[in-house]
C-alpha positions as CSV (number, residue, x, y, z in Angstrom):
1,M,140.2,117.8,100.3
2,A,137.0,118.1,102.0
3,F,133.7,118.1,100.2
4,V,132.4,121.3,99.1
5,A,128.4,121.4,98.5
6,P,127.3,122.7,95.1
7,T,126.0,126.2,94.6
8,A,122.5,127.2,93.5
9,E,124.0,128.2,90.0
10,Q,125.4,124.9,89.5
11,L,122.1,123.3,90.2
12,G,120.6,125.8,87.6
13,M,123.3,124.8,85.1
14,Y,122.8,120.9,85.9
15,L,119.1,121.3,85.2
16,G,119.7,123.6,82.2
17,L,117.6,126.4,83.6
18,D,118.8,130.1,83.1
19,E,117.1,131.1,86.4
20,V,116.8,129.2,89.8
21,D,115.2,130.4,92.9
22,G,118.4,130.7,95.0
23,D,116.9,130.3,98.5
24,R,114.9,127.2,97.5
25,A,117.8,125.7,95.5
26,D,120.0,126.3,98.6
27,L,117.8,124.6,101.2
28,L,117.4,121.6,98.6
29,I,121.1,121.5,98.2
30,T,121.6,121.5,102.0
31,Q,118.9,118.9,102.6
32,A,120.2,116.6,99.8
33,V,123.8,116.9,101.4
34,A,122.1,115.6,104.8
35,L,120.6,112.9,102.9
36,A,123.7,111.9,101.2
37,E,125.6,112.0,104.6
38,S,123.0,109.4,106.1
39,V,124.7,107.1,103.8
40,V,128.4,108.1,103.9
41,K,130.0,110.4,106.3
42,P,132.1,112.4,105.5
43,L,131.2,112.8,101.8
44,P,133.7,112.2,99.3
45,D,134.9,114.8,97.0
46,Q,132.9,113.4,93.9
47,A,129.7,113.2,95.5
48,T,128.6,116.7,94.1
49,A,127.1,114.8,91.1
50,I,124.8,112.7,93.4
51,V,124.0,116.0,95.5
52,L,123.1,117.6,92.3
53,S,120.8,114.8,91.1
54,V,118.9,114.4,94.3
55,A,118.4,118.4,94.6
56,G,117.4,118.5,90.9
57,R,114.8,115.8,91.2
58,A,113.1,117.8,94.1
59,Y,113.5,121.0,92.4
60,V,111.9,119.9,89.2
61,N,109.1,118.0,90.6
62,P,108.6,119.1,94.2
63,Q,105.0,118.0,94.5
64,S,105.6,114.4,93.0
65,V,103.2,115.0,90.2
66,S,102.8,111.7,88.4
67,Y,100.6,112.5,85.6
68,E,100.0,116.0,84.3
69,T,97.8,117.3,81.1
70,I,98.2,120.7,79.6
71,G,96.2,121.1,76.6
72,P,96.6,118.5,74.0
73,M,100.0,117.2,75.8
74,S,100.2,114.9,78.6
75,V,103.1,113.3,80.4
76,Q,103.2,110.4,83.0
77,R,105.9,110.1,85.5
78,P,106.8,107.0,87.6
79,Q,105.5,106.7,91.1
80,G,107.9,108.3,93.7
81,S,109.8,110.6,91.2
82,G,109.1,113.8,93.4
83,G,110.4,115.0,96.6
84,L,113.7,114.7,98.1
85,Y,115.0,111.2,98.0
86,L,118.2,108.9,97.2
87,T,117.6,106.0,94.7
88,K,119.4,102.7,95.0
89,S,122.0,103.7,92.4
90,D,122.5,106.9,94.3
91,K,123.3,105.2,97.5
92,A,125.6,102.6,95.7
93,A,127.3,105.4,94.1
94,L,128.0,107.2,97.3
95,K,129.3,103.9,98.8
96,S,131.6,103.2,95.6
97,L,132.9,106.8,95.7
98,A,133.6,106.2,99.6
99,G,135.6,103.3,98.8
100,R,133.0,101.2,100.3
101,G,131.4,98.1,98.9
102,G,132.8,95.2,96.3
103,A,134.8,92.3,97.1
104,F,137.3,92.3,100.2
105,T,139.2,89.7,102.0
106,V,139.8,89.2,106.0
107,D,142.9,87.8,107.0
108,P,142.1,85.6,110.1
109,T,145.7,85.0,111.0
110,P,146.6,86.9,114.3
111,E,149.5,89.5,114.1
112,A,151.6,87.4,116.7
113,A,151.3,84.2,114.9
114,D,154.3,82.0,114.7
115,P,155.0,80.6,111.0
116,S,156.6,77.6,112.5
117,P,154.8,74.4,112.2
118,T,152.4,73.2,115.2
119,W,152.5,69.7,114.4
120,P,154.7,67.0,115.2
121,I,157.5,66.9,112.2
122,D,158.2,63.5,110.8
123,D,161.9,63.4,109.9
124,T,161.5,60.3,108.1
125,Y,159.6,61.9,105.5
126,G,159.9,64.6,103.0
127,P,163.2,66.5,101.8
128,G,166.3,65.1,102.7
129,L,165.2,61.7,101.3
130,E,165.5,60.3,98.0
131,Y,162.7,61.2,95.6
132,E,161.3,58.8,92.9
133,P,159.0,59.9,90.2
134,G,155.7,57.9,90.7
135,W,156.7,56.7,94.3
136,G,157.3,60.1,96.2
137,W,160.1,60.1,99.0
138,V,161.4,56.7,99.6
């Protein structure tokens, strides 16, 4: 199943807004998908949450306002909280959803490797002789 970009209506539900500007939401979602594809391409099916998060940040705070006062109320947002961007955790989540990252192993053995020993075999040592506990093969 291929990734399907979220809709403007889904962005509105994600943000808890009754009404959203459909054209603006569609633009932000398209740009969020493009930004996410710069990390992982093709996007995994579950990347909808990250795309909505990225587009939602840009929709709510498009001018990167960091401090705002209206009447007796004031709010301060962290720097860099506006615009369209991927956080470090967004990038990590995309890679994880795509099956990248984490521990892995690399087998350096060539496909055509012969399992027989390549060293000279000593017929006077090992199985075939009598084993004495504490003394080994005698």
